[in-house]
C-alpha positions in Angstrom: 151.8 220.7 268.6 152.5 217.0 268.9 149.8 216.0 266.7 151.1 218.6 264.0 154.6 217.6 264.1 153.5 213.9 263.8 151.4 214.7 260.8 154.4 216.3 259.0 156.6 213.4 260.2 154.4 210.9 258.5 154.2 212.9 255.3 158.0 213.1 255.3 158.2 209.1 255.8 156.4 208.9 252.4 158.5 211.4 250.8 161.6 209.6 251.9 159.8 206.2 251.0 159.3 207.3 247.4 162.6 209.4 247.0 164.3 206.2 248.0 162.8 204.0 245.3 163.6 207.0 243.2 167.2 206.7 243.9 167.8 203.2 242.7 169.1 201.6 245.7 171.2 205.4 246.1 172.7 205.4 242.9 170.8 208.5 241.8 172.3 211.5 243.6 169.3 214.1 244.0 166.4 211.5 245.4 169.2 209.7 247.5 169.9 213.3 249.1 166.1 213.9 249.3 165.8 210.4 250.8 168.5 211.3 253.6 167.1 214.7 254.4 163.7 213.8 254.7 164.5 210.7 256.9 166.5 213.0 259.3 163.4 215.3 259.3 160.6 212.8 259.8 162.8 211.2 262.8 163.3 214.6 264.4 159.7 215.3 264.2 158.6 212.1 265.5 160.8 212.5 268.2 159.3 216.0 268.9 156.1 214.4 269.0 157.2 211.7 271.4 157.7 214.2 274.0 154.2 214.2 274.9 152.4 211.6 272.9 152.9 207.9 274.1 154.9 205.8 272.1 152.7 203.5 270.9 150.2 206.1 269.7 152.8 207.9 268.1 154.9 205.3 266.1 151.6 203.5 265.2 150.0 206.6 263.6 153.4 207.4 262.1 153.7 204.2 260.3 150.2 204.0 259.4 150.5 207.7 257.4 153.6 206.4 255.9 152.3 202.9 254.9 149.0 204.3 253.3 150.6 207.3 251.6 153.3 205.2 250.0 150.4 202.8 249.0 148.5 205.8 247.5 152.0 207.2 245.8 153.0 203.8 244.4 149.4 203.3 242.8 149.0 206.9 241.7 153.0 207.8 240.4 154.2 204.2 239.9 151.5 202.3 238.5 151.4 199.5 240.9 148.3 197.4 241.2 145.4 198.2 242.4 142.8 195.1 244.1 140.2 194.5 246.5 142.7 193.0 248.9 145.3 195.7 249.0 142.5 198.5 249.3 140.7 196.6 252.3 144.4 196.3 253.9 145.1 200.1 253.4 141.3 200.6 254.9 142.3 198.6 257.8 145.3 200.6 258.2 143.4 203.9 258.3 140.8 202.7 260.5 143.4 201.7 262.7 144.9 205.2 262.9 141.7 206.9 263.5 141.1 204.5 266.4 144.3 205.2 267.9 143.9 209.0 267.5 140.9 208.6 269.2 141.6 206.6 272.0 144.8 208.7 272.9 144.2 211.0 275.8 146.5 213.8 274.3 
């Protein structure tokens, strides 16, 4: 269950990062509310996952899902730049996430 909690927490991190961007510095109500609710849910699920997963594993995977997810949403929905260096960096993050998961005893 911890891995499922962690995965959902990572997805919610992407949601709150995107909605924070759309809130325009918390000046637009609906995205501001989505940001706060998604943050609380994301942190809560991360805390549940950390009951059994090691800190380093859980936190690394959570931030990695958030970073790569935000990177992808930025490109797809916000028209952010795509170049070799940015894609390579994202692939390195994904590689790190996979290696962290494979090396975890849980």
